[in-house]
Backbone bond lengths (Angstrom), bond angles and torsions (degrees), N, CA, C in turn:
res aa  C-N    CA-C-N  psi(-1)  N-CA   C-N-CA  omega(-1)  CA-C   N-CA-C  phi
1 M - - - 1.493 - - 1.465 112.55 -
2 A 1.275 123.43 -8.58 1.502 124.45 -166.07 1.472 109.94 -104.60
3 G 1.249 127.72 -25.47 1.310 129.31 178.81 1.540 125.39 -130.43
4 N 1.230 122.98 -136.21 1.363 127.08 174.70 1.487 115.61 -129.46
5 C 1.330 128.98 159.12 1.530 128.18 175.72 1.428 108.93 -133.27
6 G 1.230 123.61 121.58 1.390 125.51 176.88 1.542 110.78 -67.68
7 N 1.225 121.92 -37.84 1.489 123.32 178.42 1.530 115.41 -63.81
8 M 1.391 107.30 -45.75 1.553 112.51 177.12 1.491 108.77 -69.95
9 S 1.289 123.08 -38.40 1.373 126.17 177.16 1.575 116.63 -50.78
10 S 1.313 107.62 -36.35 1.540 115.55 -175.34 1.395 112.20 -68.16
11 A 1.301 120.64 -19.60 1.600 125.19 -177.44 1.468 108.14 -92.99
12 V 1.386 119.85 -20.51 1.448 120.46 -176.99 1.519 116.06 -59.10
13 G 1.289 117.17 -54.80 1.444 120.23 -175.84 1.493 108.49 -60.68
14 P 1.292 122.74 -60.28 1.552 119.57 178.06 1.417 117.20 -49.03
15 R 1.298 117.11 -41.03 1.488 117.33 -176.27 1.569 114.60 -75.84
16 A 1.444 110.50 -35.19 1.403 110.43 170.35 1.469 117.57 -63.68
17 W 1.314 119.43 -33.80 1.473 128.37 -178.05 1.578 103.55 -66.81
18 D 1.246 118.93 -47.37 1.482 122.68 -177.52 1.516 116.04 -66.43
19 L 1.262 112.34 -30.88 1.466 123.30 177.35 1.601 113.35 -78.73
20 G 1.222 117.09 -14.30 1.489 123.84 -172.82 1.499 113.16 78.37
21 L 1.282 116.09 10.05 1.539 115.75 -179.92 1.476 117.12 -66.15
22 V 1.323 118.06 -16.59 1.453 130.67 177.38 1.415 111.60 -124.31
23 H 1.386 114.76 147.68 1.450 116.42 179.65 1.516 105.03 -135.25
24 G 1.290 114.68 122.03 1.599 121.15 -179.48 1.467 106.28 -161.74
25 S 1.329 108.07 -176.51 1.466 117.43 -177.32 1.535 110.93 -109.19
26 A 1.287 117.61 152.85 1.452 120.09 -177.48 1.604 105.65 -114.84
27 S 1.334 118.98 151.02 1.373 126.58 -176.44 1.427 117.07 -141.24
28 K 1.351 122.44 -178.58 1.503 129.22 177.91 1.512 106.21 50.38
29 T 1.394 104.87 77.10 1.567 110.63 173.11 1.504 114.18 -70.85
30 T 1.369 108.86 130.33 1.479 113.71 175.08 1.528 110.20 -130.96
31 V 1.353 116.91 -172.72 1.449 118.49 178.43 1.640 107.49 -114.66
32 S 1.243 115.28 130.70 1.541 117.36 -174.05 1.589 104.06 -79.08
33 S 1.277 114.82 177.78 1.393 123.77 175.89 1.572 112.62 -72.88
34 C 1.307 115.48 -21.32 1.460 115.84 172.93 1.498 112.96 -88.97
35 G 1.383 123.55 2.35 1.403 121.85 167.24 1.519 111.37 106.11
36 Q 1.432 116.85 -11.09 1.502 114.42 -173.57 1.564 107.27 -96.82
37 P 1.363 111.06 155.19 1.495 111.88 -177.56 1.578 107.80 -76.60
38 C 1.295 116.06 137.75 1.603 124.09 -178.88 1.514 108.36 -123.67
39 E 1.294 115.28 156.01 1.320 120.35 174.77 1.624 107.09 -123.73
40 E 1.294 115.06 167.15 1.527 118.83 178.82 1.557 108.72 -100.24
41 A 1.221 116.57 123.00 1.421 123.71 169.58 1.479 117.00 -96.86
42 L 1.390 116.32 149.80 1.445 119.53 -178.91 1.476 106.93 -127.71
43 V 1.335 117.07 116.95 1.608 125.45 171.76 1.414 111.31 -108.34
44 R 1.251 118.78 122.90 1.442 126.18 173.14 1.574 111.29 -87.00
45 I 1.437 119.69 118.55 1.394 124.18 -174.48 1.486 107.72 -115.39
46 F 1.340 110.54 137.17 1.547 117.11 171.99 1.513 105.52 -106.71
47 N 1.346 116.20 130.75 1.447 125.65 178.11 1.464 106.54 -100.01
48 T 1.388 113.37 112.22 1.534 116.65 -174.22 1.541 112.20 -78.67
49 N 1.410 118.22 -13.51 1.440 119.69 171.44 1.536 115.65 -65.02
50 T 1.387 110.57 -41.78 1.415 117.76 -173.74 1.457 117.08 -109.34
51 S 1.438 113.76 -10.22 1.516 120.15 -175.54 1.619 110.04 61.50
52 K 1.249 109.48 39.63 1.502 114.17 175.99 1.512 113.57 -125.50
53 I 1.337 116.06 155.27 1.449 120.82 -175.70 1.530 109.41 -105.69
54 M 1.337 116.54 138.99 1.422 124.00 178.98 1.531 108.76 -121.25
55 H 1.251 117.51 143.44 1.566 122.43 175.22 1.554 101.70 -108.53
56 S 1.358 114.51 128.15 1.492 120.65 175.79 1.594 104.29 -115.66
57 R 1.231 120.31 127.23 1.360 133.32 177.04 1.569 116.48 -117.46
58 F 1.338 122.70 127.23 1.491 122.84 -161.71 1.469 102.19 -165.49
59 R 1.262 113.29 161.44 1.453 124.87 -174.51 1.518 111.03 -93.25
60 V 1.363 111.15 141.69 1.554 115.97 179.75 1.507 105.34 -133.35
61 A 1.267 114.09 152.83 1.534 115.85 175.05 1.481 109.17 -151.08
62 G 1.354 116.18 162.97 1.438 121.20 173.82 1.484 107.96 101.52
63 T 1.424 114.65 179.46 1.435 124.78 169.55 1.492 113.12 -137.56
64 P 1.423 119.54 117.32 1.436 123.19 -4.34 1.596 109.89 -65.66
65 S 1.262 117.49 155.71 1.510 122.51 -176.21 1.517 112.71 -65.50
66 K 1.295 118.28 133.59 1.399 125.20 173.93 1.520 112.77 -124.08
67 Y 1.292 115.44 167.04 1.559 119.38 -176.14 1.544 104.36 -67.10
68 C 1.326 116.91 130.73 1.424 124.88 178.63 1.545 108.57 -96.84
69 Q 1.291 120.91 96.91 1.407 126.02 -165.30 1.579 110.70 -88.07
70 E 1.377 113.77 -16.14 1.539 113.38 -178.10 1.557 108.65 -82.71
71 G 1.331 112.23 140.47 1.487 114.64 178.80 1.550 111.90 -175.40
72 D 1.168 116.78 -175.57 1.596 120.75 -172.64 1.469 109.17 -113.74
73 Y 1.397 122.80 13.41 1.481 121.17 -176.11 1.597 108.46 -86.89
74 T 1.337 113.97 135.02 1.379 116.03 174.32 1.494 113.83 -118.65
75 I 1.337 115.76 161.29 1.417 127.92 177.52 1.494 112.69 -132.75
76 D 1.310 116.38 124.46 1.473 118.63 178.66 1.535 110.57 -55.50
77 G 1.289 120.61 130.25 1.491 120.68 -177.44 1.478 112.68 95.83
78 V 1.275 123.74 -13.83 1.462 127.62 179.32 1.595 108.73 -119.51
79 P 1.318 112.44 124.44 1.422 114.04 -174.65 1.667 111.57 -76.67
80 G 1.317 111.78 156.02 1.448 115.72 178.93 1.529 119.01 78.05
81 T 1.194 118.37 -172.59 1.478 125.03 177.75 1.656 109.52 -129.08
82 Q 1.268 118.09 144.91 1.299 123.19 -179.84 1.556 108.43 -145.50
83 S 1.345 113.05 -175.05 1.385 117.99 176.69 1.428 111.17 -84.77
84 R 1.425 124.02 147.09 1.352 129.57 -170.73 1.630 108.32 -80.90
85 I 1.167 109.37 136.77 1.475 117.05 172.43 1.633 108.06 -121.65
86 T 1.297 115.52 127.16 1.438 119.33 179.82 1.507 113.76 -104.09
87 L 1.277 116.69 119.87 1.555 120.50 -176.62 1.496 107.86 -106.92
88 G 1.392 113.89 122.08 1.498 120.30 173.93 1.424 106.36 -107.00
89 F 1.351 117.58 127.41 1.453 123.93 178.53 1.666 102.56 -103.89
90 L 1.327 112.22 114.51 1.602 113.20 -173.46 1.536 102.23 -96.79
91 N 1.454 109.07 141.35 1.423 120.52 177.00 1.563 110.19 45.16
92 P 1.282 118.47 56.14 1.481 124.11 -168.01 1.536 115.34 -75.94
93 A 1.370 115.69 -15.42 1.512 119.72 -177.35 1.552 112.78 -59.35
94 G 1.229 113.86 146.70 1.543 116.62 173.34 1.418 115.56 67.99
95 A 1.398 125.99 34.87 1.384 125.52 -175.27 1.472 113.64 -63.32
96 K 1.318 115.33 -32.20 1.548 115.11 174.97 1.409 112.74 -120.68
97 T 1.321 127.22 -24.16 1.387 125.70 177.99 1.466 117.94 -111.72
98 G 1.341 117.31 -2.10 1.483 118.24 176.13 1.447 115.03 94.08
99 L 1.335 119.00 -20.61 1.477 119.94 178.43 1.573 109.44 -131.11
100 A 1.388 110.26 156.28 1.582 113.88 175.99 1.477 103.98 -73.86
101 L 1.427 125.25 -38.53 1.344 120.24 173.39 1.565 111.70 -111.42
102 P 1.434 117.96 87.69 1.417 118.51 -172.30 1.440 120.88 -50.50
103 T 1.385 114.29 -26.57 1.610 115.71 -178.08 1.460 106.70 -98.54
104 G 1.398 120.88 -10.83 1.503 123.42 -177.34 1.479 111.61 84.76
105 N 1.384 118.13 -0.63 1.471 119.23 -178.98 1.533 107.50 -113.99
106 P 1.346 122.05 139.17 1.379 122.23 172.74 1.561 114.39 -67.27
107 I 1.319 117.30 -25.65 1.404 121.60 174.87 1.452 113.06 -138.81
108 N 1.352 118.72 131.22 1.374 123.16 177.07 1.513 115.41 -116.87
109 V 1.262 119.90 152.98 1.508 123.80 170.45 1.503 108.94 -98.36
110 L 1.335 111.71 114.54 1.493 118.20 179.58 1.553 112.34 -95.08
111 M 1.339 112.62 127.56 1.449 118.53 174.56 1.474 109.83 -92.12
112 L 1.337 109.28 120.16 1.536 117.68 -175.48 1.539 106.48 -86.42
113 R 1.369 110.83 164.87 1.435 120.66 -178.49 1.539 116.08 -75.12
114 D 1.387 114.81 -9.82 1.388 121.71 177.00 1.565 108.72 -100.51
115 G 1.312 118.88 18.90 1.402 122.83 -179.73 1.478 119.24 74.65
116 S 1.183 120.27 5.83 1.533 124.77 -179.86 1.540 103.57 -96.94
117 Q 1.328 114.74 179.06 1.423 124.42 177.56 1.439 116.46 -145.05
118 I 1.257 127.67 162.34 1.444 126.73 -177.71 1.546 108.70 -160.83
119 E 1.362 118.11 145.68 1.503 117.43 177.00 1.472 105.64 -84.35
120 A 1.378 113.73 148.85 1.495 122.06 179.78 1.485 107.90 -157.71
121 S 1.409 112.41 150.55 1.393 119.72 175.01 1.488 108.04 -106.28
122 L 1.357 121.37 125.44 1.377 127.95 -176.71 1.449 110.45 -103.65
123 V 1.224 120.71 108.16 1.496 126.07 -168.47 1.548 109.89 -130.42
124 D 1.346 112.40 132.97 1.629 117.59 -178.39 1.590 106.18 -123.40
125 V 1.300 110.00 95.83 1.458 123.12 173.74 1.471 112.42 -133.28
126 S 1.248 122.66 105.31 1.404 133.60 178.57 1.667 104.81 71.69
127 N 1.211 123.43 -35.78 1.445 129.48 165.51 1.450 110.95 -153.04
128 P 1.334 123.12 139.51 1.541 116.65 -175.57 1.482 107.91 -78.81
129 G 1.391 112.73 157.48 1.396 118.30 179.50 1.499 106.56 -152.07
130 V 1.466 116.70 154.45 1.431 124.92 173.96 1.480 109.14 -107.41
131 F 1.284 119.21 114.78 1.452 127.82 -174.59 1.519 108.45 -100.92
132 I 1.351 112.86 126.76 1.492 117.78 -177.75 1.593 104.73 -134.01
133 R 1.409 114.88 158.05 1.449 121.13 172.76 1.471 108.99 -82.65
134 A 1.379 115.13 136.61 1.563 123.19 178.41 1.501 101.61 -63.86
135 S 1.296 121.85 -36.02 1.555 121.25 -176.55 1.498 114.20 -66.57
136 D 1.366 116.66 -24.81 1.445 119.24 -179.87 1.517 113.52 -77.04
137 L 1.397 116.77 -11.44 1.443 125.88 177.83 1.588 107.85 -73.68
138 D 1.276 123.41 -22.81 1.541 132.09 177.91 1.614 100.93 54.51
139 L 1.403 116.49 57.94 1.400 122.32 177.26 1.486 112.48 -74.67
140 N 1.350 114.11 148.67 1.402 127.06 174.02 1.433 114.73 -103.03
141 I 1.325 123.99 78.43 1.429 127.72 -174.13 1.502 111.80 -104.01
142 D 1.233 121.65 124.10 1.492 126.73 -178.79 1.479 109.06 54.37
143 G 1.306 118.60 35.06 1.541 123.13 170.62 1.555 111.06 83.78
144 R 1.347 113.85 9.04 1.557 121.26 -178.94 1.495 108.55 -119.45
145 K 1.299 116.56 123.54 1.377 126.00 175.58 1.556 111.96 -89.68
146 G 1.408 114.81 154.63 1.432 119.49 178.91 1.462 112.04 111.06
147 A 1.313 119.33 -150.95 1.559 127.34 -172.15 1.570 102.37 -71.26
148 P 1.402 114.16 127.73 1.552 114.32 178.64 1.502 105.43 -87.92
149 S 1.326 116.79 162.36 1.394 126.10 174.41 1.494 108.11 -85.45
150 P 1.405 120.11 151.94 1.488 118.08 -179.01 1.482 110.76 -59.77
151 G 1.303 121.86 -32.98 1.386 121.90 -176.02 1.498 114.92 -69.30
152 C 1.361 118.64 -20.79 1.513 124.62 -178.24 1.592 106.77 -96.19
153 F 1.273 116.10 -39.81 1.487 119.74 -176.72 1.597 110.24 -82.52
154 T 1.251 112.01 86.41 1.496 121.89 -175.82 1.443 114.47 -121.16
155 P 1.389 116.81 160.60 1.534 116.80 -178.19 1.592 109.24 -53.89
156 S 1.288 123.74 -40.98 1.385 128.61 -174.75 1.574 105.68 -67.30
157 Y 1.260 124.02 -40.48 1.411 124.58 168.05 1.559 115.42 -46.39
158 V 1.359 106.34 -61.26 1.525 116.84 -179.55 1.487 109.03 -56.59
159 E 1.343 119.88 -45.35 1.480 118.92 -168.48 1.532 103.33 -72.85
160 G 1.326 126.44 -23.82 1.497 131.16 177.30 1.446 112.76 -82.18
161 N 1.337 119.48 -8.33 1.597 120.45 -174.87 1.520 105.70 -118.26
162 E 1.351 115.75 88.94 1.476 120.29 175.99 1.486 116.87 -59.52
163 T 1.367 114.92 -27.37 1.429 116.01 178.73 1.562 111.52 -72.87
164 L 1.303 115.18 -38.66 1.400 120.36 176.97 1.544 113.31 -70.50
165 K 1.309 120.44 -38.48 1.383 122.68 170.00 1.532 113.88 -63.74
166 A 1.316 119.65 -39.02 1.434 116.73 174.97 1.568 114.19 -62.22
167 R 1.440 111.08 -38.81 1.531 112.32 172.48 1.332 120.83 -63.93
168 L 1.422 119.55 -37.14 1.389 123.00 177.01 1.470 113.20 -67.24
169 E 1.489 116.96 -33.68 1.445 116.80 172.05 1.527 113.30 -66.68
170 L 1.250 117.03 -38.49 1.543 121.08 175.68 1.612 109.16 -54.63
171 I 1.351 115.01 -43.99 1.450 120.24 -176.11 1.556 108.24 -68.93
172 R 1.288 108.96 -40.80 1.625 114.14 178.09 1.538 107.99 -54.68
173 Q 1.346 113.01 -57.76 1.422 123.61 -175.90 1.622 113.53 -51.33
174 A 1.327 109.48 -46.22 1.406 117.69 175.36 1.420 115.78 -61.50
175 G 1.358 120.22 -42.76 1.365 124.11 176.90 1.570 112.61 -67.16
176 A 1.263 115.79 -36.09 1.488 115.32 175.82 1.499 115.47 -68.28
177 E 1.384 115.76 -34.92 1.371 116.66 177.38 1.524 112.28 -71.16
178 R 1.349 116.07 -33.22 1.544 119.61 179.08 1.391 111.35 -60.37
179 V 1.322 119.78 -35.96 1.501 125.24 -175.19 1.500 110.20 -97.61
180 G 1.255 120.73 3.82 1.416 120.36 173.21 1.545 116.35 86.19
181 L 1.271 113.95 27.95 1.526 117.74 -176.69 1.532 105.58 -112.70
182 D 1.276 117.72 162.26 1.411 123.24 177.23 1.518 111.75 -75.16
183 P 1.413 119.54 114.23 1.388 119.41 -175.55 1.565 114.86 -69.93
184 A 1.366 115.32 -12.14 1.465 119.35 177.72 1.516 114.73 -75.67
185 V 1.317 114.27 -21.70 1.491 121.82 -177.38 1.579 108.03 -85.11
186 E 1.327 114.37 103.94 1.533 121.62 -170.58 1.593 113.83 -69.89
187 S 1.439 111.21 -18.23 1.462 113.02 -173.11 1.564 109.73 -80.18
188 V 1.289 116.94 -25.29 1.544 122.08 -175.20 1.503 105.79 -146.14
189 L 1.310 120.86 123.86 1.573 119.89 -8.75 1.463 110.39 -87.86
190 K 1.432 111.99 175.93 1.387 124.13 176.90 1.565 116.57 -110.49
191 I 1.300 122.11 154.90 1.380 124.11 -177.89 1.476 111.75 -103.00
192 V 1.342 117.47 140.87 1.436 119.30 -179.20 1.472 105.86 -138.61
193 T 1.384 113.07 125.44 1.542 120.33 179.42 1.478 110.90 -98.32
194 L 1.272 118.67 134.99 1.480 125.40 -162.91 1.543 108.85 -113.44
195 L 1.395 116.67 140.25 1.392 121.26 172.67 1.535 110.59 -134.25
196 P 1.291 122.81 149.31 1.469 122.88 -178.63 1.692 106.64 -62.75
197 A 1.234 110.27 171.33 1.453 121.12 -173.76 1.577 115.93 -66.75
198 S 1.354 118.60 -20.62 1.369 125.06 174.78 1.495 112.02 66.63
199 G 1.353 118.04 29.46 1.459 118.77 166.52 1.573 110.92 92.00
200 K 1.326 121.67 -23.62 1.481 123.24 179.19 1.473 108.56 -63.36
201 E 1.313 110.36 127.32 1.421 118.50 -174.78 1.523 116.35 -72.28
202 D 1.324 118.25 -21.09 1.411 120.45 -178.51 1.567 113.61 -102.00
203 I 1.369 111.89 9.04 1.524 115.21 174.69 1.509 111.45 -123.21
204 D 1.201 121.40 133.41 1.457 129.42 173.33 1.417 122.29 -84.86
205 I 1.304 113.45 -34.95 1.466 116.19 -179.98 1.549 105.72 -161.18
206 R 1.356 116.25 152.90 1.467 117.80 179.03 1.614 112.09 -120.64
207 C 1.228 112.74 151.83 1.496 117.54 -171.87 1.560 109.98 -142.40
208 L 1.337 110.50 157.71 1.578 115.54 168.30 1.504 99.33 -141.90
209 A 1.389 119.23 118.18 1.378 124.21 178.94 1.537 113.23 -102.85
210 L 1.306 115.76 159.39 1.451 122.07 171.79 1.561 108.10 -115.28
211 S 1.256 117.32 131.39 1.503 125.34 175.35 1.458 110.12 -124.89
212 M 1.329 114.04 124.65 1.569 120.01 178.75 1.537 107.85 50.64
213 G 1.352 116.96 44.84 1.423 117.30 168.35 1.564 111.65 83.01
214 Q 1.214 120.66 1.37 1.525 122.48 -174.41 1.584 106.61 -124.95
215 A 1.410 114.60 145.20 1.401 120.23 176.98 1.516 107.40 -71.37
216 H 1.337 118.41 124.91 1.444 121.38 176.77 1.436 119.20 -72.75
217 K 1.192 121.65 129.15 1.488 123.78 -176.56 1.571 112.62 -72.01
218 A 1.303 115.64 -16.99 1.431 120.27 169.59 1.402 114.68 -126.36
219 V 1.426 122.82 -105.99 1.395 123.36 168.92 1.587 103.83 -156.90
220 P 1.347 118.21 136.75 1.489 112.21 173.79 1.485 111.02 -68.77
221 L 1.296 112.22 142.29 1.493 118.07 -166.84 1.447 112.55 -73.06
222 T 1.260 123.02 -26.64 1.466 118.30 -179.45 1.602 103.93 -82.74
223 L 1.256 116.98 -25.02 1.565 119.47 175.64 1.579 108.45 -69.62
224 A 1.387 115.83 -37.21 1.404 117.53 174.67 1.446 114.06 -64.44
225 L 1.444 120.21 -33.33 1.394 122.36 179.03 1.525 107.38 -71.18
226 C 1.334 116.78 -40.11 1.511 123.45 175.68 1.599 111.63 -58.23
227 L 1.322 113.41 -44.68 1.507 118.91 179.66 1.574 107.98 -68.93
228 G 1.318 118.57 -40.67 1.517 119.21 179.36 1.502 112.06 -58.09
229 A 1.373 112.73 -40.23 1.503 116.51 177.31 1.489 113.45 -73.97
230 A 1.292 117.12 -40.10 1.565 121.18 -176.54 1.571 105.29 -63.63
231 A 1.281 115.45 -37.52 1.506 117.12 -174.46 1.541 110.87 -60.34
232 K 1.430 112.47 -21.72 1.524 113.77 -177.05 1.556 108.50 -105.63
233 M 1.272 113.52 15.83 1.512 112.30 173.34 1.520 112.21 -103.83
234 P 1.257 118.49 115.83 1.465 119.33 -173.61 1.553 115.68 -52.78
235 G 1.302 114.45 136.17 1.440 118.21 175.98 1.507 117.86 88.99
236 T 1.337 119.46 -10.30 1.381 126.95 175.63 1.579 108.97 -71.60
237 I 1.406 116.24 153.29 1.404 116.44 172.13 1.569 113.42 -59.97
238 P 1.381 117.90 -42.00 1.520 114.07 176.87 1.563 111.63 -62.69
239 A 1.237 118.36 -32.59 1.498 123.28 172.46 1.495 114.89 -58.74
240 Q 1.400 111.03 -43.28 1.504 114.31 -179.40 1.491 108.63 -74.99
241 L 1.279 126.67 -32.25 1.442 121.83 -177.11 1.553 116.20 -90.56
242 A 1.308 116.35 -17.59 1.395 119.60 -174.10 1.521 112.36 -76.43
243 R 1.297 121.98 144.19 1.396 128.93 176.94 1.517 103.56 -83.94
244 H 1.368 116.95 125.58 1.476 121.24 -173.97 1.593 103.43 -109.02
245 R 1.380 110.03 111.44 1.511 116.83 175.26 1.389 111.79 -117.68
246 E 1.262 116.30 161.41 1.533 123.18 -179.05 1.384 114.38 -78.53
247 K 1.360 118.69 80.32 1.489 122.93 179.90 1.465 110.14 -139.75
248 G 1.303 120.84 38.47 1.484 120.03 177.52 1.527 109.87 73.53
249 S 1.406 113.68 -143.81 1.457 119.40 -167.12 1.517 111.02 -97.45
250 T 1.426 115.39 6.77 1.561 120.02 -177.03 1.484 110.60 -85.46
251 L 1.350 107.53 142.67 1.627 116.15 175.31 1.471 104.91 -129.42
252 C 1.300 117.51 128.94 1.462 122.46 175.77 1.520 115.11 -98.67
253 I 1.268 113.92 115.87 1.494 123.79 -169.36 1.442 108.16 -99.47
254 G 1.299 124.08 119.82 1.462 124.82 165.52 1.461 114.16 -88.45
255 H 1.372 111.11 133.35 1.574 116.40 -179.07 1.622 102.53 -136.97
256 P 1.282 112.92 174.95 1.462 120.88 -169.65 1.578 113.13 -53.09
257 S 1.379 117.41 -27.10 1.514 118.99 -178.05 1.440 112.78 -101.97
258 G 1.303 121.74 -0.29 1.455 124.61 -176.52 1.535 112.72 145.78
259 K 1.343 114.48 -124.88 1.428 112.94 -177.39 1.538 108.88 -153.69
260 V 1.425 119.18 164.05 1.442 117.48 -177.06 1.627 98.89 -147.71
261 E 1.278 111.50 145.31 1.476 119.63 177.93 1.442 114.46 -101.63
262 I 1.324 119.69 130.93 1.525 122.66 -177.05 1.440 106.96 -122.67
263 G 1.321 112.21 130.53 1.547 121.11 177.85 1.509 108.39 -105.05
264 T 1.471 117.52 123.13 1.334 125.35 177.83 1.529 112.11 -124.70
265 T 1.407 117.45 125.38 1.339 122.80 -176.06 1.543 110.66 -106.90
266 F 1.401 120.46 121.39 1.395 124.16 178.43 1.539 109.75 -110.40
267 S 1.234 117.24 152.61 1.429 126.75 170.19 1.493 115.28 -139.01
268 E 1.278 118.61 109.15 1.519 123.97 -179.72 1.583 106.77 54.08
269 G 1.231 111.07 47.99 1.487 116.16 178.48 1.541 121.14 81.67
270 H 1.289 112.14 -12.97 1.463 119.48 178.70 1.552 114.64 -92.97
271 I 1.281 120.65 138.88 1.429 126.55 -178.11 1.597 106.88 -86.75
272 V 1.325 111.01 108.09 1.405 121.88 -175.25 1.488 107.84 -79.09
273 S 1.333 116.69 -48.49 1.436 123.96 -176.03 1.443 116.83 -156.43
274 A 1.356 117.68 154.69 1.433 119.13 169.43 1.540 109.00 -133.78
275 E 1.348 118.45 136.11 1.464 119.95 -173.57 1.525 115.79 -133.39
276 L 1.335 111.78 147.86 1.511 111.84 179.59 1.574 102.04 -152.06
277 H 1.273 112.76 167.98 1.561 124.74 -179.13 1.611 106.22 -108.68
278 R 1.310 110.59 137.90 1.582 119.14 174.15 1.519 102.00 -135.78
279 T 1.311 108.73 -175.67 1.484 124.24 175.96 1.565 105.64 -137.24
280 A 1.464 115.79 160.85 1.431 116.45 172.78 1.461 100.07 -153.24
281 R 1.358 118.27 154.39 1.500 122.10 167.34 1.568 109.38 -150.53
282 Y 1.264 116.50 158.33 1.322 123.74 177.80 1.537 111.76 -74.55
283 L 1.414 112.42 127.49 1.505 115.86 177.17 1.556 111.49 -101.68
284 M 1.331 117.06 -40.67 1.345 122.06 172.65 1.578 110.42 -161.78
285 E 1.357 113.75 168.15 1.380 123.87 -176.48 1.465 109.19 -148.54
286 G 1.407 114.67 140.32 1.485 118.14 -176.00 1.372 113.27 -161.19
287 I 1.456 120.84 166.46 1.430 122.17 -172.58 1.543 97.85 -123.52
288 V 1.462 116.91 137.42 1.339 121.72 172.90 1.500 112.11 -114.68
289 Y 1.293 117.27 130.05 1.458 125.25 176.72 1.448 114.62 -102.34
290 Y 1.380 123.70 138.87 1.334 123.78 -177.20 1.577 108.48 -153.00
């Protein structure tokens, strides 16, 4: 109830369309992978948790038109193929704090409750996150201290290291307090540990995120949006670690299950929109009487 969720948001537009909760026109007729003609529908969604607007674009087919969930789009970490849903987050900065950089600084030094300190970037785009360098955690993996390799720094490693999880939680709480949020609410803000791209040409930066106290096997979508924007803000830790290549506004983020591309549009320093692709399919449907 505190923030926003990219995965849940992807289902809102198609379901609202099928229930007849929204009325609009569809355009851009195409042919789906199953051979039937499809159109692209647009549903505008207001998220009351963040007071932000999202645009959901997806395929519909038939008379009356319904969400066409069959397709050939794939997402790393999600089994099977489905129809592609494009989510656009309009004016996503300051979803919970009112500012993209709530403290006004690209990097902050957080004082932890155990007396230690660490550098972090506190960024609020679509959902607020605290971004830290994995190398600053001084991890001891396979008998080696310092910066971990992506192959060693995995969700299973984090889940098996209670000392590390406790420190990451202290960092998350310190970041929340610094931006004026309740540190006891685990869903906002979240912590993301960053690693360089490791020489892979198709990835610009790597991350491992924690959500609700657990190491995420991929990356929360709203945090990926936040990271995509943060990597284009001069002076932030994401901007320092990201590989900046000439390919427009897209950033390719590596995560434990693969990669995801995030598109962020800036205009005169203002974040106009952030965009990503998702999928959604019906699992079950029922009627409750009371």
